[in-house]
C-alpha positions as a Markdown table, in Angstrom:
| # | Residue | x | y | z |
|---|---|---|---|---|
| 1 | Met | 22.4 | -18.1 | -16.8 |
| 2 | Lys | 25.1 | -20.4 | -18.0 |
| 3 | His | 26.2 | -22.4 | -15.0 |
| 4 | Asn | 29.7 | -23.3 | -16.1 |
| 5 | Glu | 30.5 | -19.7 | -17.0 |
| 6 | Arg | 29.3 | -18.5 | -13.6 |
| 7 | Lys | 31.1 | -21.3 | -11.8 |
| 8 | Asn | 34.4 | -20.6 | -13.5 |
| 9 | Tyr | 34.1 | -16.8 | -13.4 |
| 10 | Ser | 37.0 | -15.5 | -11.4 |
| 11 | Asp | 37.4 | -11.8 | -12.2 |
| 12 | Asn | 38.3 | -10.6 | -8.7 |
| 13 | Ser | 37.4 | -7.0 | -9.6 |
| 14 | Gly | 33.9 | -8.0 | -10.5 |
| 15 | Leu | 33.3 | -10.1 | -7.4 |
| 16 | Ser | 34.8 | -7.4 | -5.2 |
| 17 | Leu | 32.5 | -4.8 | -6.8 |
| 18 | Leu | 29.5 | -7.0 | -6.0 |
| 19 | Gln | 30.6 | -7.5 | -2.5 |
| 20 | Glu | 31.0 | -3.8 | -2.0 |
| 21 | Leu | 27.5 | -3.1 | -3.4 |
| 22 | Phe | 26.1 | -5.9 | -1.2 |
| 23 | Asp | 27.8 | -4.6 | 2.0 |
| 24 | Asn | 26.3 | -1.2 | 1.4 |
| 25 | Gly | 22.8 | -2.5 | 0.8 |
| 26 | His | 22.7 | -1.9 | -2.9 |
| 27 | Tyr | 20.9 | -5.1 | -3.9 |
| 28 | Val | 19.3 | -3.1 | -6.7 |
| 29 | Phe | 21.8 | -0.5 | -8.0 |
| 30 | Thr | 22.3 | 2.1 | -10.8 |
| 31 | Thr | 25.3 | 2.4 | -13.0 |
| 32 | Glu | 26.2 | 5.5 | -11.1 |
| 33 | Glu | 26.1 | 3.7 | -7.7 |
| 34 | Ala | 28.3 | 1.0 | -9.2 |
| 35 | Arg | 30.7 | 3.7 | -10.5 |
| 36 | Asn | 31.0 | 5.2 | -7.0 |
| 37 | Lys | 31.9 | 1.9 | -5.5 |
| 38 | Ala | 34.2 | 1.0 | -8.4 |
| 39 | Gln | 36.3 | 4.1 | -7.7 |
| 40 | Thr | 37.1 | 2.8 | -4.2 |
| 41 | Leu | 38.3 | -0.4 | -5.9 |
| 42 | Asn | 40.4 | 1.4 | -8.5 |
| 43 | Ile | 38.2 | 0.1 | -11.3 |
| 44 | Ser | 38.2 | 2.5 | -14.3 |
| 45 | Asp | 35.0 | 4.0 | -15.8 |
| 46 | Lys | 35.9 | 2.5 | -19.1 |
| 47 | Tyr | 36.2 | -1.0 | -17.7 |
| 48 | Leu | 33.2 | -0.7 | -15.4 |
| 49 | Leu | 30.6 | -0.9 | -18.3 |
| 50 | Gln | 32.4 | -4.0 | -19.7 |
| 51 | Leu | 32.4 | -5.5 | -16.2 |
| 52 | Leu | 28.7 | -4.9 | -15.7 |
| 53 | His | 28.0 | -6.6 | -19.1 |
| 54 | Leu | 30.2 | -9.5 | -18.1 |
| 55 | Leu | 28.5 | -9.9 | -14.7 |
| 56 | Thr | 25.2 | -9.9 | -16.4 |
| 57 | His | 26.2 | -12.4 | -19.1 |
| 58 | Thr | 27.6 | -14.8 | -16.5 |
| 59 | Gly | 24.5 | -14.6 | -14.3 |
| 60 | Trp | 25.8 | -12.7 | -11.2 |
| 61 | Ile | 23.4 | -9.8 | -11.8 |
| 62 | Thr | 20.2 | -9.0 | -13.7 |
| 63 | Arg | 19.8 | -6.0 | -16.0 |
| 64 | Leu | 16.4 | -4.6 | -15.1 |
| 65 | Arg | 16.5 | -1.7 | -17.6 |
| 66 | Arg | 19.1 | 0.7 | -19.0 |
| 67 | Gly | 21.4 | 1.7 | -16.1 |
| 68 | Leu | 19.7 | -0.4 | -13.4 |
| 69 | Tyr | 20.8 | -3.8 | -12.1 |
| 70 | Ala | 19.9 | -6.3 | -9.4 |
| 71 | Leu | 22.1 | -8.8 | -7.6 |
| 72 | Lys | 21.0 | -12.4 | -8.3 |
| 73 | Glu | 20.3 | -14.9 | -5.6 |
| 74 | Gly | 23.4 | -16.7 | -4.4 |
| 75 | Phe | 25.9 | -13.8 | -4.1 |
| 76 | Pro | 27.3 | -13.1 | -1.7 |
| 77 | Ala | 24.5 | -14.5 | 0.4 |
| 78 | Asn | 21.2 | -16.3 | -0.3 |
| 79 | Ile | 19.3 | -13.0 | -0.7 |
| 80 | Gln | 16.0 | -13.3 | -2.6 |
| 81 | Leu | 14.7 | -10.1 | -4.1 |
| 82 | His | 10.9 | -9.9 | -3.6 |
| 83 | Pro | 9.1 | -8.7 | -6.7 |
| 84 | Phe | 7.8 | -5.7 | -4.8 |
| 85 | Val | 11.5 | -4.6 | -4.3 |
| 86 | Ile | 12.0 | -4.8 | -8.1 |
| 87 | Ala | 8.8 | -2.9 | -8.8 |
| 88 | Val | 9.6 | 0.1 | -6.6 |
| 89 | Asn | 13.2 | 0.4 | -7.8 |
| 90 | Leu | 12.3 | -0.1 | -11.5 |
| 91 | Ile | 10.4 | 3.2 | -11.5 |
| 92 | Lys | 11.0 | 5.9 | -8.9 |
| 93 | Pro | 8.9 | 7.2 | -7.2 |
| 94 | Ser | 6.5 | 4.3 | -7.2 |
| 95 | Thr | 4.3 | 2.5 | -4.6 |
| 96 | Ile | 2.8 | -1.0 | -4.6 |
| 97 | Ser | -0.9 | -0.4 | -5.2 |
| 98 | His | -4.2 | -1.6 | -6.8 |
| 99 | Trp | -4.5 | -5.4 | -6.9 |
| 100 | Ser | -1.1 | -6.1 | -5.5 |
| 101 | Ala | -1.9 | -3.9 | -2.4 |
| 102 | Met | -5.4 | -5.5 | -2.2 |
| 103 | Asn | -3.9 | -8.9 | -2.0 |
| 104 | His | -1.1 | -7.9 | 0.4 |
| 105 | His | -3.6 | -6.4 | 2.9 |
| 106 | Gly | -5.9 | -9.4 | 2.6 |
| 107 | Leu | -8.7 | -7.4 | 1.0 |
| 108 | Ser | -8.7 | -9.9 | -1.8 |
| 109 | Glu | -7.8 | -13.5 | -2.1 |
| 110 | Gln | -7.2 | -13.1 | -5.8 |
| 111 | Ile | -3.4 | -13.5 | -6.4 |
| 112 | Pro | -2.4 | -11.0 | -9.1 |
| 113 | Ile | -0.5 | -12.3 | -12.0 |
| 114 | Thr | 1.0 | -8.9 | -12.5 |
| 115 | Ile | 2.7 | -6.7 | -9.9 |
| 116 | Thr | 0.8 | -3.3 | -9.8 |
| 117 | Ala | 2.3 | 0.0 | -8.6 |
| 118 | Met | 1.3 | 3.6 | -8.9 |
| 119 | Thr | 3.6 | 6.4 | -9.8 |
| 120 | Thr | 3.5 | 10.1 | -10.6 |
| 121 | Lys | 5.7 | 9.5 | -13.6 |
| 122 | Lys | 4.7 | 8.8 | -17.2 |
| 123 | Val | 6.1 | 5.3 | -17.8 |
| 124 | Val | 7.4 | 4.1 | -21.1 |
| 125 | Thr | 7.8 | 0.3 | -21.2 |
| 126 | Pro | 10.1 | -1.5 | -23.6 |
| 127 | Asp | 7.2 | -2.8 | -25.7 |
| 128 | Met | 5.9 | 0.8 | -26.0 |
| 129 | Arg | 9.2 | 1.8 | -27.5 |
| 130 | Lys | 8.8 | -1.0 | -30.1 |
| 131 | Asp | 5.2 | 0.2 | -30.9 |
| 132 | Ser | 3.9 | -3.3 | -30.0 |
| 133 | Val | 0.3 | -3.9 | -30.8 |
| 134 | Leu | -1.7 | -5.2 | -27.8 |
| 135 | Asn | -4.8 | -7.4 | -27.8 |
| 136 | Asn | -8.0 | -6.1 | -26.2 |
| 137 | Asn | -7.2 | -7.2 | -22.6 |
| 138 | Gln | -3.5 | -6.7 | -22.7 |
| 139 | Lys | -1.6 | -3.8 | -21.0 |
| 140 | His | 1.8 | -2.4 | -21.5 |
| 141 | Thr | 4.0 | -4.0 | -18.8 |
| 142 | Trp | 7.6 | -4.7 | -17.9 |
| 143 | Asn | 8.6 | -8.3 | -18.1 |
| 144 | Ile | 11.5 | -9.3 | -15.9 |
| 145 | Ser | 12.5 | -12.9 | -15.3 |
| 146 | Gly | 8.9 | -14.0 | -16.1 |
| 147 | Val | 7.2 | -11.5 | -13.8 |
| 148 | Lys | 5.1 | -8.7 | -15.2 |
| 149 | Tyr | 5.1 | -5.2 | -13.7 |
| 150 | Glu | 2.4 | -2.6 | -14.5 |
| 151 | Tyr | 2.5 | 1.0 | -13.5 |
| 152 | Ile | -0.5 | 3.2 | -13.1 |
| 153 | Thr | 0.3 | 6.9 | -13.4 |
| 154 | Val | -1.6 | 9.2 | -11.0 |
| 155 | Lys | -1.6 | 12.9 | -10.4 |
| 156 | Pro | 0.8 | 14.0 | -7.6 |
| 157 | Ala | -2.3 | 15.1 | -5.5 |
| 158 | Phe | -3.5 | 11.5 | -5.5 |
| 159 | Tyr | -0.1 | 10.1 | -4.4 |
| 160 | Phe | -0.8 | 9.7 | -0.7 |
| 161 | Gly | -1.9 | 7.1 | 1.9 |
| 162 | Ile | 1.4 | 5.3 | 1.7 |
| 163 | Glu | 3.1 | 3.1 | 4.4 |
| 164 | Glu | 6.4 | 1.3 | 4.6 |
| 165 | Ile | 6.1 | -2.5 | 5.0 |
| 166 | Trp | 8.6 | -5.3 | 5.4 |
| 167 | Val | 8.3 | -7.9 | 2.6 |
| 168 | Asn | 10.9 | -10.1 | 4.3 |
| 169 | Gln | 13.8 | -9.7 | 6.8 |
| 170 | Asn | 15.9 | -7.7 | 4.3 |
| 171 | Phe | 13.6 | -5.4 | 2.4 |
| 172 | Lys | 11.1 | -2.7 | 3.2 |
| 173 | Val | 8.9 | -1.1 | 0.4 |
| 174 | Pro | 6.2 | 1.5 | 0.1 |
| 175 | Val | 2.6 | 0.2 | -0.2 |
| 176 | Thr | -0.7 | 2.1 | -0.2 |
| 177 | Asp | -2.4 | 1.4 | 3.1 |
| 178 | Lys | -5.7 | -0.4 | 3.5 |
| 179 | Glu | -7.8 | 2.7 | 3.3 |
| 180 | Arg | -6.0 | 4.3 | 0.3 |
| 181 | Thr | -6.2 | 0.9 | -1.5 |
| 182 | Met | -9.9 | 0.6 | -0.8 |
| 183 | Leu | -10.5 | 4.2 | -2.0 |
| 184 | Glu | -8.8 | 3.4 | -5.3 |
| 185 | Ala | -11.5 | 0.8 | -6.0 |
| 186 | Phe | -14.0 | 3.7 | -5.9 |
| 187 | Ala | -11.8 | 6.1 | -7.9 |
| 188 | Ser | -11.1 | 3.6 | -10.7 |
| 189 | Pro | -13.6 | 0.7 | -10.2 |
| 190 | Ser | -13.0 | -0.6 | -13.7 |
| 191 | Phe | -9.5 | -1.6 | -12.7 |
| 192 | Phe | -11.0 | -3.9 | -10.0 |
| 193 | Gly | -13.8 | -5.5 | -12.1 |
| 194 | Gly | -16.4 | -2.8 | -11.6 |
| 195 | Met | -18.3 | -1.1 | -8.8 |
| 196 | Gly | -20.1 | -4.3 | -7.8 |
| 197 | Glu | -16.7 | -5.9 | -6.9 |
| 198 | Ala | -15.6 | -2.7 | -5.0 |
| 199 | Ile | -18.8 | -2.8 | -2.9 |
| 200 | Asn | -18.4 | -6.5 | -2.1 |
| 201 | Ile | -14.8 | -5.9 | -0.9 |
| 202 | Leu | -15.9 | -2.9 | 1.2 |
| 203 | Glu | -18.7 | -4.9 | 2.8 |
| 204 | Glu | -16.6 | -7.9 | 3.5 |
| 205 | His | -13.8 | -6.0 | 5.1 |
| 206 | Ile | -15.4 | -2.9 | 6.6 |
| 207 | Ile | -14.5 | -3.9 | 10.2 |
| 208 | Glu | -10.8 | -4.0 | 9.2 |
| 209 | Leu | -10.8 | -0.5 | 7.8 |
| 210 | Asn | -10.4 | 2.8 | 9.7 |
| 211 | Leu | -13.6 | 4.5 | 8.6 |
| 212 | Glu | -12.5 | 8.0 | 9.6 |
| 213 | Arg | -9.3 | 7.6 | 7.6 |
| 214 | Leu | -11.1 | 6.2 | 4.6 |
| 215 | Ile | -13.5 | 9.2 | 4.6 |
| 216 | Ser | -10.7 | 11.7 | 5.1 |
| 217 | Tyr | -8.9 | 10.1 | 2.2 |
| 218 | Ala | -12.0 | 10.5 | 0.0 |
| 219 | Leu | -12.2 | 14.2 | 0.9 |
| 220 | Leu | -8.5 | 14.6 | 0.3 |
| 221 | Tyr | -8.8 | 13.0 | -3.1 |
| 222 | Gly | -11.0 | 16.0 | -4.0 |
| 223 | Lys | -13.3 | 14.4 | -6.6 |
| 224 | Ser | -17.0 | 14.7 | -5.7 |
| 225 | Ser | -17.9 | 11.5 | -7.8 |
| 226 | Val | -15.5 | 9.4 | -5.7 |
| 227 | Ser | -16.8 | 10.8 | -2.4 |
| 228 | Arg | -20.4 | 10.2 | -3.4 |
| 229 | Arg | -19.8 | 6.7 | -4.7 |
| 230 | Leu | -18.1 | 5.8 | -1.5 |
| 231 | Gly | -20.8 | 7.5 | 0.6 |
| 232 | Trp | -23.5 | 5.6 | -1.3 |
| 233 | Ala | -21.7 | 2.3 | -0.8 |
| 234 | Leu | -21.2 | 2.9 | 2.9 |
| 235 | Glu | -24.9 | 3.7 | 3.4 |
| 236 | His | -25.7 | 0.6 | 1.3 |
| 237 | Ile | -23.7 | -1.7 | 3.7 |
| 238 | Gly | -25.4 | -0.1 | 6.7 |
| 239 | Ile | -23.0 | 2.5 | 8.0 |
| 240 | Pro | -25.1 | 5.1 | 10.0 |
| 241 | Glu | -25.8 | 8.4 | 8.3 |
| 242 | Glu | -24.1 | 10.6 | 10.9 |
| 243 | Lys | -20.8 | 8.9 | 10.3 |
| 244 | Ile | -20.8 | 9.5 | 6.5 |
| 245 | Lys | -22.9 | 12.7 | 6.0 |
| 246 | Val | -19.8 | 14.7 | 5.4 |
| 247 | Leu | -19.4 | 12.8 | 2.1 |
| 248 | Ala | -22.9 | 13.9 | 1.0 |
| 249 | Gly | -21.9 | 17.5 | 1.7 |
| 250 | Val | -19.2 | 17.5 | -1.0 |
| 251 | Ser | -20.1 | 20.1 | -3.6 |
| 252 | Ala | -21.4 | 18.6 | -6.9 |
| 253 | Cys | -22.4 | 20.3 | -10.1 |
| 254 | Gly | -24.7 | 17.4 | -11.1 |
| 255 | Tyr | -25.3 | 13.7 | -10.8 |
| 256 | Ser | -22.5 | 11.1 | -11.1 |
| 257 | Ile | -22.9 | 7.6 | -12.3 |
| 258 | Leu | -22.5 | 4.8 | -9.7 |
| 259 | Asp | -20.6 | 2.5 | -12.0 |
| 260 | Pro | -18.6 | 4.3 | -14.7 |
| 261 | Gly | -18.3 | 1.1 | -16.7 |
| 262 | Arg | -22.1 | 0.8 | -17.2 |
| 263 | Pro | -24.6 | 2.8 | -19.2 |
| 264 | Trp | -26.3 | 5.9 | -17.8 |
| 265 | Lys | -29.6 | 4.5 | -16.7 |
| 266 | Gly | -31.5 | 3.7 | -13.5 |
| 267 | Pro | -33.0 | 5.7 | -10.7 |
| 268 | Cys | -31.4 | 8.9 | -9.4 |
| 269 | Asn | -30.6 | 9.2 | -5.7 |
| 270 | Ser | -31.1 | 12.9 | -4.8 |
| 271 | Tyr | -29.3 | 12.6 | -1.5 |
| 272 | Trp | -26.0 | 11.3 | -2.9 |
| 273 | Lys | -26.6 | 12.8 | -6.4 |
| 274 | Ile | -25.8 | 9.4 | -7.8 |
| 275 | Gln | -27.5 | 7.6 | -10.7 |
| 276 | Glu | -27.9 | 4.0 | -9.5 |
| 277 | Asn | -27.0 | 2.1 | -12.7 |
| 278 | Leu | -26.0 | -1.0 | -10.7 |
| 279 | Ser | -28.6 | -3.5 | -9.5 |
| 280 | Val | -27.8 | -4.0 | -5.8 |
| 281 | Lys | -30.2 | -4.5 | -2.9 |
| 282 | Arg | -30.2 | -1.6 | -0.5 |
| 283 | Asn | -30.0 | -2.2 | 3.2 |
| 284 | Arg | -32.4 | 0.5 | 4.1 |
């Protein structure tokens, strides 16, 4: 932002438009939403696009992507946009999930360097359009004002277990609840550093989780490998069999591997139909 340009900017129509958007709660807004408000201020369609460009150039707003903008801190009040707010508006529908949800719920002390969210849409990031070549550990992300945003596409059937939370006094966003977040560690353990990490998180925070809800989510997820991994892990940390036996009853065509990121080797557990390819001490 060029401070002098912003300080001296005095286009009343531009500032009036921003005030109108702010008053109606459009802290993040589309071109169409700006157009609707511009009509009430007698701003022509032709001039609107020029106005949005000028407001971006002088630092009053940020262009998030084509056709989507956000008010910047300082106008017309000291409103700070939480990164979660940016994330769920950048791609719709989307929900804060994975590591960001883990950290939010206190299930992990690891502070994510990337904001993670799940969506039912196939996301094409700017670097994907440029055919950028990534290194081994890099992922395609959006980079906005120095913050990276990663979207994990899931099937619509897996888009559940979502709650609305306040990130500050102004903004409320969707986040996967504790149990859905925990389940994702068993559905895609490699994202969380492997099954060993998933089991450690489960054991450390089991008293904070609603066990019945977690089990019901596993059944709703509808993948026998996920139900059996979770059941095995719950047994491992000492949950009584009568509370988790429904997970063992999920129909399975064959054995699943405990940690998908490791080789198929190790003893086979006939009760859970799991090949135990992860060295962990059993509680019983």
